[in-house]
N, CA, C, O and the ligand as a Tripos MOL2 file, in Angstrom:
@<TRIPOS>MOLECULE
protein
  269   267    68     0     0
PROTEIN
NO_CHARGES

@<TRIPOS>ATOM
      1 N         -19.9000   -5.6290   38.7530 N.3       1 MET1
      2 CA        -19.5210   -4.7850   37.7110 C.3       1 MET1
      3 C         -18.0930   -4.1030   38.1220 C.2       1 MET1
      4 O         -17.5970   -4.2340   39.2410 O.2       1 MET1
      5 N         -17.5520   -3.4170   37.1400 N.am      2 LYS2
      6 CA        -16.1220   -2.9420   37.3550 C.3       2 LYS2
      7 C         -16.2050   -1.5550   37.1360 C.2       2 LYS2
      8 O         -16.7800   -1.1440   36.1280 O.2       2 LYS2
      9 N         -15.6510   -0.6950   38.0390 N.am      3 GLU3
     10 CA        -15.6370    0.7580   37.8530 C.3       3 GLU3
     11 C         -14.3150    1.2790   38.1440 C.2       3 GLU3
     12 O         -13.6010    0.7860   39.0170 O.2       3 GLU3
     13 N         -13.9370    2.3870   37.3370 N.am      4 LYS4
     14 CA        -12.6700    2.9020   37.5110 C.3       4 LYS4
     15 C         -12.8520    4.2810   38.0920 C.2       4 LYS4
     16 O         -13.5730    5.0850   37.5010 O.2       4 LYS4
     17 N         -12.2260    4.6100   39.2430 N.am      5 ILE5
     18 CA        -12.3810    5.8560   40.0670 C.3       5 ILE5
     19 C         -11.0710    6.6270   40.0260 C.2       5 ILE5
     20 O          -9.9600    6.1420   40.2370 O.2       5 ILE5
     21 N         -11.3520    7.9110   39.7220 N.am      6 ASN6
     22 CA        -10.1320    8.7610   39.7270 C.3       6 ASN6
     23 C          -9.9930    9.3070   41.1590 C.2       6 ASN6
     24 O         -10.9390    9.8250   41.7520 O.2       6 ASN6
     25 N          -8.7140    9.1560   41.7020 N.am      7 VAL7
     26 CA         -8.6190    9.7150   43.0590 C.3       7 VAL7
     27 C          -7.3980   10.6680   43.2270 C.2       7 VAL7
     28 O          -6.2950   10.3690   42.7680 O.2       7 VAL7
     29 N          -7.6130   11.7040   43.8300 N.am      8 GLU8
     30 CA         -6.4920   12.6980   43.9820 C.3       8 GLU8
     31 C          -5.9920   12.5990   45.3750 C.2       8 GLU8
     32 O          -6.7500   12.4440   46.3330 O.2       8 GLU8
     33 N          -4.6240   12.6980   45.4760 N.am      9 GLY9
     34 CA         -4.0380   12.7940   46.7410 C.3       9 GLY9
     35 C          -3.2970   11.5230   47.2360 C.2       9 GLY9
     36 O          -2.7180   11.5120   48.3230 O.2       9 GLY9
     37 N          -3.3360   10.4330   46.3890 N.am     10 MET10
     38 CA         -2.6330    9.2200   46.7730 C.3      10 MET10
     39 C          -1.1820    9.4870   46.2990 C.2      10 MET10
     40 O          -0.9610    9.7370   45.1140 O.2      10 MET10
     41 N          -0.1830    9.4330   47.2340 N.am     11 THR11
     42 CA          1.2080    9.8260   46.7450 C.3      11 THR11
     43 C           2.1480    8.6100   46.9090 C.2      11 THR11
     44 O           3.2790    8.6860   46.4280 O.2      11 THR11
     45 N           1.7710    7.5490   47.5270 N.am     12 CYS12
     46 CA          2.6290    6.4280   47.6300 C.3      12 CYS12
     47 C           1.8500    5.1770   47.9100 C.2      12 CYS12
     48 O           0.6370    5.2330   48.1120 O.2      12 CYS12
     49 N           2.5070    4.0710   47.9270 N.am     13 SER13
     50 CA          1.8400    2.8100   48.1090 C.3      13 SER13
     51 C           1.1330    2.6070   49.5340 C.2      13 SER13
     52 O           0.2270    1.7820   49.6550 O.2      13 SER13
     53 N           1.5650    3.3640   50.5770 N.am     14 CYS14
     54 CA          0.7970    3.2760   51.7910 C.3      14 CYS14
     55 C          -0.5540    3.9640   51.6840 C.2      14 CYS14
     56 O          -1.5090    3.5850   52.3620 O.2      14 CYS14
     57 N          -0.6230    4.9020   50.8920 N.am     15 CYS15
     58 CA         -1.9330    5.6260   50.6570 C.3      15 CYS15
     59 C          -2.8320    4.6410   49.9110 C.2      15 CYS15
     60 O          -4.0130    4.5470   50.2450 O.2      15 CYS15
     61 N          -2.3360    3.9110   48.9280 N.am     16 GLY16
     62 CA         -3.0600    2.9760   48.1860 C.3      16 GLY16
     63 C          -3.4290    1.8580   49.0930 C.2      16 GLY16
     64 O          -4.4930    1.2760   48.8790 O.2      16 GLY16
     65 N          -2.6340    1.4780   50.1280 N.am     17 GLY17
     66 CA         -2.9750    0.4440   50.9590 C.3      17 GLY17
     67 C          -4.1610    0.7900   51.9000 C.2      17 GLY17
     68 O          -5.0180   -0.0350   52.2160 O.2      17 GLY17
     69 N          -4.1410    2.0130   52.2990 N.am     18 LYS18
     70 CA         -5.3090    2.4990   53.1800 C.3      18 LYS18
     71 C          -6.5040    2.4880   52.3560 C.2      18 LYS18
     72 O          -7.5340    2.0040   52.8260 O.2      18 LYS18
     73 N          -6.4860    2.9670   51.1800 N.am     19 VAL19
     74 CA         -7.6890    3.1060   50.3690 C.3      19 VAL19
     75 C          -8.1900    1.6030   50.1680 C.2      19 VAL19
     76 O          -9.3600    1.2930   50.3930 O.2      19 VAL19
     77 N          -7.2550    0.7140   49.7420 N.am     20 GLU20
     78 CA         -7.6800   -0.6820   49.4900 C.3      20 GLU20
     79 C          -8.3470   -1.4320   50.6250 C.2      20 GLU20
     80 O          -9.3460   -2.1380   50.4820 O.2      20 GLU20
     81 N          -7.7210   -1.2220   51.7400 N.am     21 LYS21
     82 CA         -8.1490   -1.8220   53.0050 C.3      21 LYS21
     83 C          -9.5670   -1.2320   53.3270 C.2      21 LYS21
     84 O         -10.4780   -1.9790   53.6850 O.2      21 LYS21
     85 N          -9.7260    0.0240   53.2020 N.am     22 SER22
     86 CA        -11.0920    0.6810   53.5130 C.3      22 SER22
     87 C         -12.1710    0.1700   52.5450 C.2      22 SER22
     88 O         -13.2750   -0.1360   52.9950 O.2      22 SER22
     89 N         -11.9010    0.0660   51.2580 N.am     23 ILE23
     90 CA        -12.8390   -0.4110   50.3480 C.3      23 ILE23
     91 C         -13.3160   -1.8790   50.6320 C.2      23 ILE23
     92 O         -14.4860   -2.2370   50.4960 O.2      23 ILE23
     93 N         -12.2920   -2.6890   51.0390 N.am     24 HIS24
     94 CA        -12.5380   -4.0970   51.3370 C.3      24 HIS24
     95 C         -13.3640   -4.2380   52.5420 C.2      24 HIS24
     96 O         -13.8010   -5.3550   52.8160 O.2      24 HIS24
     97 N         -13.6360   -3.1950   53.3210 N.am     25 GLN25
     98 CA        -14.6020   -3.3490   54.5000 C.3      25 GLN25
     99 C         -16.0320   -3.4950   54.1030 C.2      25 GLN25
    100 O         -16.8700   -3.9780   54.8650 O.2      25 GLN25
    101 N         -16.2990   -3.0730   52.9060 N.am     26 LEU26
    102 CA        -17.6100   -3.1970   52.3220 C.3      26 LEU26
    103 C         -17.8730   -4.5390   51.7900 C.2      26 LEU26
    104 O         -16.9640   -5.1680   51.2480 O.2      26 LEU26
    105 N         -19.1240   -5.0450   51.9140 N.am     27 ASP27
    106 CA        -19.5440   -6.2370   51.3240 C.3      27 ASP27
    107 C         -19.5340   -6.2620   49.7980 C.2      27 ASP27
    108 O         -19.7430   -5.2450   49.1380 O.2      27 ASP27
    109 N         -19.3060   -7.3550   49.3050 N.am     28 GLY28
    110 CA        -19.5240   -7.5000   47.7880 C.3      28 GLY28
    111 C         -18.3980   -7.0160   46.9890 C.2      28 GLY28
    112 O         -18.5570   -6.8820   45.7760 O.2      28 GLY28
    113 N         -17.2500   -6.7310   47.5540 N.am     29 ILE29
    114 CA        -16.0770   -6.2850   46.7830 C.3      29 ILE29
    115 C         -15.2090   -7.4730   46.4110 C.2      29 ILE29
    116 O         -14.6800   -8.1830   47.2660 O.2      29 ILE29
    117 N         -15.0820   -7.6640   45.1040 N.am     30 SER30
    118 CA        -14.3260   -8.9220   44.7630 C.3      30 SER30
    119 C         -12.8630   -8.4150   44.3790 C.2      30 SER30
    120 O         -11.9470   -9.2100   44.5950 O.2      30 SER30
    121 N         -12.5840   -7.3040   43.8910 N.am     31 SER31
    122 CA        -11.2120   -6.8290   43.7090 C.3      31 SER31
    123 C         -10.9450   -5.4650   43.7370 C.2      31 SER31
    124 O         -11.7990   -4.7050   43.2820 O.2      31 SER31
    125 N          -9.8530   -4.9980   44.2160 N.am     32 VAL32
    126 CA         -9.5740   -3.6480   44.2060 C.3      32 VAL32
    127 C          -8.0850   -3.4790   43.5640 C.2      32 VAL32
    128 O          -7.1050   -4.0300   44.0650 O.2      32 VAL32
    129 N          -8.0280   -2.7470   42.5260 N.am     33 GLU33
    130 CA         -6.6500   -2.4980   41.8480 C.3      33 GLU33
    131 C          -6.2970   -1.1480   41.9650 C.2      33 GLU33
    132 O          -7.1120   -0.3090   41.5810 O.2      33 GLU33
    133 N          -5.1650   -0.7770   42.4530 N.am     34 LEU34
    134 CA         -4.7770    0.5390   42.5960 C.3      34 LEU34
    135 C          -3.6560    0.9490   41.6590 C.2      34 LEU34
    136 O          -2.7360    0.1650   41.4250 O.2      34 LEU34
    137 N          -3.7110    2.1520   41.1210 N.am     35 ASP35
    138 CA         -2.6350    2.6990   40.3740 C.3      35 ASP35
    139 C          -2.3080    4.0080   41.0350 C.2      35 ASP35
    140 O          -2.9130    5.0400   40.7450 O.2      35 ASP35
    141 N          -1.3210    3.9550   41.9490 N.am     36 VAL36
    142 CA         -0.9930    5.2480   42.7310 C.3      36 VAL36
    143 C          -0.5690    6.3710   41.8020 C.2      36 VAL36
    144 O          -1.0120    7.5160   41.8870 O.2      36 VAL36
    145 N           0.3520    5.9460   40.8780 N.am     37 ASP37
    146 CA          1.0610    6.9010   39.9400 C.3      37 ASP37
    147 C          -0.0400    7.6460   39.0600 C.2      37 ASP37
    148 O           0.0300    8.8620   38.8810 O.2      37 ASP37
    149 N          -0.9910    6.9200   38.5550 N.am     38 ASN38
    150 CA         -2.0310    7.5080   37.8340 C.3      38 ASN38
    151 C          -3.2790    7.9890   38.6840 C.2      38 ASN38
    152 O          -4.1700    8.6540   38.1540 O.2      38 ASN38
    153 N          -3.3100    7.6790   39.8430 N.am     39 GLY39
    154 CA         -4.4280    8.0930   40.7310 C.3      39 GLY39
    155 C          -5.5830    7.4200   40.3490 C.2      39 GLY39
    156 O          -6.6240    8.0750   40.3260 O.2      39 GLY39
    157 N          -5.6100    6.1590   40.0230 N.am     40 THR40
    158 CA         -6.8870    5.4730   39.7790 C.3      40 THR40
    159 C          -7.0020    4.2850   40.6510 C.2      40 THR40
    160 O          -6.0240    3.6770   41.0850 O.2      40 THR40
    161 N          -8.2720    3.9690   40.8990 N.am     41 VAL41
    162 CA         -8.6900    2.8060   41.6580 C.3      41 VAL41
    163 C          -9.7710    1.9850   40.9010 C.2      41 VAL41
    164 O         -10.8780    2.4660   40.6570 O.2      41 VAL41
    165 N          -9.4180    0.7630   40.5490 N.am     42 GLN42
    166 CA        -10.3500   -0.0270   39.7500 C.3      42 GLN42
    167 C         -11.0290   -1.0420   40.7170 C.2      42 GLN42
    168 O         -10.3510   -1.9060   41.2750 O.2      42 GLN42
    169 N         -12.3760   -0.9320   40.9120 N.am     43 VAL43
    170 CA        -12.9880   -1.8380   41.8840 C.3      43 VAL43
    171 C         -14.0070   -2.6920   41.1090 C.2      43 VAL43
    172 O         -14.8510   -2.2510   40.3300 O.2      43 VAL43
    173 N         -13.7970   -4.0120   41.4490 N.am     44 GLU44
    174 CA        -14.9110   -4.9710   40.9060 C.3      44 GLU44
    175 C         -15.7270   -5.3080   42.0290 C.2      44 GLU44
    176 O         -15.2540   -5.7320   43.0830 O.2      44 GLU44
    177 N         -17.0180   -5.1150   41.8110 N.am     45 PHE45
    178 CA        -18.0080   -5.4780   42.9820 C.3      45 PHE45
    179 C         -19.2970   -5.8540   42.5980 C.2      45 PHE45
    180 O         -19.7360   -5.5650   41.4840 O.2      45 PHE45
    181 N         -19.9840   -6.5200   43.4900 N.am     46 ASN46
    182 CA        -21.4160   -7.0410   43.1780 C.3      46 ASN46
    183 C         -22.3060   -5.8440   43.5610 C.2      46 ASN46
    184 O         -22.3480   -5.4070   44.7110 O.2      46 ASN46
    185 N         -22.9950   -5.3510   42.5610 N.am     47 GLU47
    186 CA        -23.8770   -4.0570   42.7250 C.3      47 GLU47
    187 C         -25.0730   -4.3590   43.4720 C.2      47 GLU47
    188 O         -25.8240   -3.4170   43.7280 O.2      47 GLU47
    189 N         -25.3990   -5.6160   43.8960 N.am     48 ASP48
    190 CA        -26.5310   -5.9600   44.7670 C.3      48 ASP48
    191 C         -26.0450   -5.8380   46.2180 C.2      48 ASP48
    192 O         -26.8770   -5.7930   47.1230 O.2      48 ASP48
    193 N         -24.7250   -5.7830   46.4740 N.am     49 ALA49
    194 CA        -24.2760   -5.7820   47.8530 C.3      49 ALA49
    195 C         -23.6390   -4.4190   48.1140 C.2      49 ALA49
    196 O         -23.7470   -3.9460   49.2450 O.2      49 ALA49
    197 N         -22.9780   -3.7420   47.1570 N.am     50 ALA50
    198 CA        -22.3290   -2.4710   47.4360 C.3      50 ALA50
    199 C         -22.6080   -1.4700   46.2210 C.2      50 ALA50
    200 O         -22.8240   -1.8640   45.0750 O.2      50 ALA50
    201 N         -22.5820   -0.2870   46.5620 N.am     51 THR51
    202 CA        -22.9260    0.7650   45.5260 C.3      51 THR51
    203 C         -21.4790    1.5680   45.2340 C.2      51 THR51
    204 O         -20.5390    1.5790   46.0300 O.2      51 THR51
    205 N         -21.4920    2.1510   44.1000 N.am     52 LEU52
    206 CA        -20.3210    2.9680   43.7150 C.3      52 LEU52
    207 C         -20.1900    4.1330   44.7070 C.2      52 LEU52
    208 O         -19.0970    4.6250   44.9880 O.2      52 LEU52
    209 N         -21.3760    4.5590   45.2340 N.am     53 GLU53
    210 CA        -21.5270    5.7070   46.0500 C.3      53 GLU53
    211 C         -20.7750    5.3230   47.4060 C.2      53 GLU53
    212 O         -19.9720    6.1020   47.9200 O.2      53 GLU53
    213 N         -21.0700    4.1200   47.9350 N.am     54 GLN54
    214 CA        -20.3880    3.6480   49.1080 C.3      54 GLN54
    215 C         -18.9610    3.5350   49.0080 C.2      54 GLN54
    216 O         -18.2360    3.8040   49.9660 O.2      54 GLN54
    217 N         -18.4930    3.1290   47.8290 N.am     55 ILE55
    218 CA        -17.0730    2.9460   47.6060 C.3      55 ILE55
    219 C         -16.4360    4.3070   47.5800 C.2      55 ILE55
    220 O         -15.3230    4.4920   48.0710 O.2      55 ILE55
    221 N         -17.1690    5.3030   46.9830 N.am     56 LYS56
    222 CA        -16.4630    6.6600   46.8790 C.3      56 LYS56
    223 C         -16.3630    7.2570   48.3410 C.2      56 LYS56
    224 O         -15.3940    7.9120   48.7260 O.2      56 LYS56
    225 N         -17.4520    6.9640   49.0980 N.am     57 GLU57
    226 CA        -17.5680    7.5110   50.5470 C.3      57 GLU57
    227 C         -16.3920    6.9690   51.2530 C.2      57 GLU57
    228 O         -15.7590    7.6760   52.0370 O.2      57 GLU57
    229 N         -16.0500    5.6580   50.9930 N.am     58 LYS58
    230 CA        -14.8970    4.9870   51.7640 C.3      58 LYS58
    231 C         -13.5700    5.7950   51.4600 C.2      58 LYS58
    232 O         -12.8110    6.1940   52.3430 O.2      58 LYS58
    233 N         -13.3870    5.9830   50.1230 N.am     59 ILE59
    234 CA        -12.1710    6.6480   49.6770 C.3      59 ILE59
    235 C         -12.1570    8.0930   50.3600 C.2      59 ILE59
    236 O         -11.1670    8.4850   50.9780 O.2      59 ILE59
    237 N         -13.1640    8.7610   50.2320 N.am     60 GLU60
    238 CA        -13.2560   10.1680   50.8850 C.3      60 GLU60
    239 C         -13.0440   10.1460   52.2860 C.2      60 GLU60
    240 O         -12.4150   11.0520   52.8320 O.2      60 GLU60
    241 N         -13.6070    8.9990   53.0370 N.am     61 ALA61
    242 CA        -13.3430    8.9160   54.4740 C.3      61 ALA61
    243 C         -11.9120    8.8550   54.7980 C.2      61 ALA61
    244 O         -11.5340    9.2550   55.8990 O.2      61 ALA61
    245 N         -11.0370    8.3610   53.8880 N.am     62 GLU62
    246 CA         -9.6940    8.2130   54.2060 C.3      62 GLU62
    247 C          -8.9220    9.4390   53.9180 C.2      62 GLU62
    248 O          -7.7160    9.4830   54.1620 O.2      62 GLU62
    249 N          -9.5820   10.4630   53.3960 N.am     63 GLY63
    250 CA         -9.0210   11.7820   53.1840 C.3      63 GLY63
    251 C          -8.6790   12.0690   51.7330 C.2      63 GLY63
    252 O          -8.0280   13.0780   51.4620 O.2      63 GLY63
    253 N          -9.0760   11.2540   50.8120 N.am     64 TYR64
    254 CA         -8.6860   11.4270   49.4020 C.3      64 TYR64
    255 C          -9.8850   11.9630   48.6460 C.2      64 TYR64
    256 O         -11.0260   11.7710   49.0660 O.2      64 TYR64
    257 N          -9.6280   12.6490   47.5080 N.am     65 LYS65
    258 CA        -10.5830   13.3640   46.8470 C.3      65 LYS65
    259 C         -10.9280   12.6940   45.5470 C.2      65 LYS65
    260 O         -10.0290   12.3580   44.7770 O.2      65 LYS65
    261 N         -12.2180   12.4830   45.2670 N.am     66 ILE66
    262 CA        -12.6100   11.9070   44.0390 C.3      66 ILE66
    263 C         -12.6540   12.9860   42.9750 C.2      66 ILE66
    264 O         -13.1800   14.0740   43.2140 O.2      66 ILE66
    265 N         -12.0890   12.6870   41.7640 N.am     67 VAL67
    266 CA        -12.0040   13.7000   40.7780 C.3      67 VAL67
    267 C         -12.8190   13.1550   39.5210 C.2      67 VAL67
    268 O         -12.9130   13.8400   38.5020 O.2      67 VAL67
    269 CU          1.1200    7.3390   51.3440 Cu       68 CU68
@<TRIPOS>BOND
     1     1     2 1
     2     2     3 1
     3     3     4 2
     4     3     5 am
     5     5     6 1
     6     6     7 1
     7     7     8 2
     8     7     9 am
     9     9    10 1
    10    10    11 1
    11    11    12 2
    12    11    13 am
    13    13    14 1
    14    14    15 1
    15    15    16 2
    16    15    17 am
    17    17    18 1
    18    18    19 1
    19    19    20 2
    20    19    21 am
    21    21    22 1
    22    22    23 1
    23    23    24 2
    24    23    25 am
    25    25    26 1
    26    26    27 1
    27    27    28 2
    28    27    29 am
    29    29    30 1
    30    30    31 1
    31    31    32 2
    32    31    33 am
    33    33    34 1
    34    34    35 1
    35    35    36 2
    36    35    37 am
    37    37    38 1
    38    38    39 1
    39    39    40 2
    40    39    41 am
    41    41    42 1
    42    42    43 1
    43    43    44 2
    44    43    45 am
    45    45    46 1
    46    46    47 1
    47    47    48 2
    48    47    49 am
    49    49    50 1
    50    50    51 1
    51    51    52 2
    52    51    53 am
    53    53    54 1
    54    54    55 1
    55    55    56 2
    56    55    57 am
    57    57    58 1
    58    58    59 1
    59    59    60 2
    60    59    61 am
    61    61    62 1
    62    62    63 1
    63    63    64 2
    64    63    65 am
    65    65    66 1
    66    66    67 1
    67    67    68 2
    68    67    69 am
    69    69    70 1
    70    70    71 1
    71    71    72 2
    72    71    73 am
    73    73    74 1
    74    74    75 1
    75    75    76 2
    76    75    77 am
    77    77    78 1
    78    78    79 1
    79    79    80 2
    80    79    81 am
    81    81    82 1
    82    82    83 1
    83    83    84 2
    84    83    85 am
    85    85    86 1
    86    86    87 1
    87    87    88 2
    88    87    89 am
    89    89    90 1
    90    90    91 1
    91    91    92 2
    92    91    93 am
    93    93    94 1
    94    94    95 1
    95    95    96 2
    96    95    97 am
    97    97    98 1
    98    98    99 1
    99    99   100 2
   100    99   101 am
   101   101   102 1
   102   102   103 1
   103   103   104 2
   104   103   105 am
   105   105   106 1
   106   106   107 1
   107   107   108 2
   108   107   109 am
   109   109   110 1
   110   110   111 1
   111   111   112 2
   112   111   113 am
   113   113   114 1
   114   114   115 1
   115   115   116 2
   116   115   117 am
   117   117   118 1
   118   118   119 1
   119   119   120 2
   120   119   121 am
   121   121   122 1
   122   122   123 1
   123   123   124 2
   124   123   125 am
   125   125   126 1
   126   126   127 1
   127   127   128 2
   128   127   129 am
   129   129   130 1
   130   130   131 1
   131   131   132 2
   132   131   133 am
   133   133   134 1
   134   134   135 1
   135   135   136 2
   136   135   137 am
   137   137   138 1
   138   138   139 1
   139   139   140 2
   140   139   141 am
   141   141   142 1
   142   142   143 1
   143   143   144 2
   144   143   145 am
   145   145   146 1
   146   146   147 1
   147   147   148 2
   148   147   149 am
   149   149   150 1
   150   150   151 1
   151   151   152 2
   152   151   153 am
   153   153   154 1
   154   154   155 1
   155   155   156 2
   156   155   157 am
   157   157   158 1
   158   158   159 1
   159   159   160 2
   160   159   161 am
   161   161   162 1
   162   162   163 1
   163   163   164 2
   164   163   165 am
   165   165   166 1
   166   166   167 1
   167   167   168 2
   168   167   169 am
   169   169   170 1
   170   170   171 1
   171   171   172 2
   172   171   173 am
   173   173   174 1
   174   174   175 1
   175   175   176 2
   176   175   177 am
   177   177   178 1
   178   178   179 1
   179   179   180 2
   180   179   181 am
   181   181   182 1
   182   182   183 1
   183   183   184 2
   184   183   185 am
   185   185   186 1
   186   186   187 1
   187   187   188 2
   188   187   189 am
   189   189   190 1
   190   190   191 1
   191   191   192 2
   192   191   193 am
   193   193   194 1
   194   194   195 1
   195   195   196 2
   196   195   197 am
   197   197   198 1
   198   198   199 1
   199   199   200 2
   200   199   201 am
   201   201   202 1
   202   202   203 1
   203   203   204 2
   204   203   205 am
   205   205   206 1
   206   206   207 1
   207   207   208 2
   208   207   209 am
   209   209   210 1
   210   210   211 1
   211   211   212 2
   212   211   213 am
   213   213   214 1
   214   214   215 1
   215   215   216 2
   216   215   217 am
   217   217   218 1
   218   218   219 1
   219   219   220 2
   220   219   221 am
   221   221   222 1
   222   222   223 1
   223   223   224 2
   224   223   225 am
   225   225   226 1
   226   226   227 1
   227   227   228 2
   228   227   229 am
   229   229   230 1
   230   230   231 1
   231   231   232 2
   232   231   233 am
   233   233   234 1
   234   234   235 1
   235   235   236 2
   236   235   237 am
   237   237   238 1
   238   238   239 1
   239   239   240 2
   240   239   241 am
   241   241   242 1
   242   242   243 1
   243   243   244 2
   244   243   245 am
   245   245   246 1
   246   246   247 1
   247   247   248 2
   248   247   249 am
   249   249   250 1
   250   250   251 1
   251   251   252 2
   252   251   253 am
   253   253   254 1
   254   254   255 1
   255   255   256 2
   256   255   257 am
   257   257   258 1
   258   258   259 1
   259   259   260 2
   260   259   261 am
   261   261   262 1
   262   262   263 1
   263   263   264 2
   264   263   265 am
   265   265   266 1
   266   266   267 1
   267   267   268 2
@<TRIPOS>SUBSTRUCTURE
     1 MET1         2 RESIDUE 1 A MET
     2 LYS2         6 RESIDUE 1 A LYS
     3 GLU3        10 RESIDUE 1 A GLU
     4 LYS4        14 RESIDUE 1 A LYS
     5 ILE5        18 RESIDUE 1 A ILE
     6 ASN6        22 RESIDUE 1 A ASN
     7 VAL7        26 RESIDUE 1 A VAL
     8 GLU8        30 RESIDUE 1 A GLU
     9 GLY9        34 RESIDUE 1 A GLY
    10 MET10       38 RESIDUE 1 A MET
    11 THR11       42 RESIDUE 1 A THR
    12 CYS12       46 RESIDUE 1 A CYS
    13 SER13       50 RESIDUE 1 A SER
    14 CYS14       54 RESIDUE 1 A CYS
    15 CYS15       58 RESIDUE 1 A CYS
    16 GLY16       62 RESIDUE 1 A GLY
    17 GLY17       66 RESIDUE 1 A GLY
    18 LYS18       70 RESIDUE 1 A LYS
    19 VAL19       74 RESIDUE 1 A VAL
    20 GLU20       78 RESIDUE 1 A GLU
    21 LYS21       82 RESIDUE 1 A LYS
    22 SER22       86 RESIDUE 1 A SER
    23 ILE23       90 RESIDUE 1 A ILE
    24 HIS24       94 RESIDUE 1 A HIS
    25 GLN25       98 RESIDUE 1 A GLN
    26 LEU26      102 RESIDUE 1 A LEU
    27 ASP27      106 RESIDUE 1 A ASP
    28 GLY28      110 RESIDUE 1 A GLY
    29 ILE29      114 RESIDUE 1 A ILE
    30 SER30      118 RESIDUE 1 A SER
    31 SER31      122 RESIDUE 1 A SER
    32 VAL32      126 RESIDUE 1 A VAL
    33 GLU33      130 RESIDUE 1 A GLU
    34 LEU34      134 RESIDUE 1 A LEU
    35 ASP35      138 RESIDUE 1 A ASP
    36 VAL36      142 RESIDUE 1 A VAL
    37 ASP37      146 RESIDUE 1 A ASP
    38 ASN38      150 RESIDUE 1 A ASN
    39 GLY39      154 RESIDUE 1 A GLY
    40 THR40      158 RESIDUE 1 A THR
    41 VAL41      162 RESIDUE 1 A VAL
    42 GLN42      166 RESIDUE 1 A GLN
    43 VAL43      170 RESIDUE 1 A VAL
    44 GLU44      174 RESIDUE 1 A GLU
    45 PHE45      178 RESIDUE 1 A PHE
    46 ASN46      182 RESIDUE 1 A ASN
    47 GLU47      186 RESIDUE 1 A GLU
    48 ASP48      190 RESIDUE 1 A ASP
    49 ALA49      194 RESIDUE 1 A ALA
    50 ALA50      198 RESIDUE 1 A ALA
    51 THR51      202 RESIDUE 1 A THR
    52 LEU52      206 RESIDUE 1 A LEU
    53 GLU53      210 RESIDUE 1 A GLU
    54 GLN54      214 RESIDUE 1 A GLN
    55 ILE55      218 RESIDUE 1 A ILE
    56 LYS56      222 RESIDUE 1 A LYS
    57 GLU57      226 RESIDUE 1 A GLU
    58 LYS58      230 RESIDUE 1 A LYS
    59 ILE59      234 RESIDUE 1 A ILE
    60 GLU60      238 RESIDUE 1 A GLU
    61 ALA61      242 RESIDUE 1 A ALA
    62 GLU62      246 RESIDUE 1 A GLU
    63 GLY63      250 RESIDUE 1 A GLY
    64 TYR64      254 RESIDUE 1 A TYR
    65 LYS65      258 RESIDUE 1 A LYS
    66 ILE66      262 RESIDUE 1 A ILE
    67 VAL67      266 RESIDUE 1 A VAL
    68 CU68       269 GROUP 0 **** ****
């Protein structure tokens, strides 16, 4: 499935890179698309292997806020 998550606090591509790397640590992630300017992260994942909740936890663990 594909989900778009709104994230607050990403200010540059390095923030996006950290978030992307962190999400990819989860199993079942097929793609992560970041839009730092608009503060969105679009994640395509296999819902049998990963949950939206786990993805959000990864983003929050990097210090960014889900809005
Ligand atoms: Cu940054």
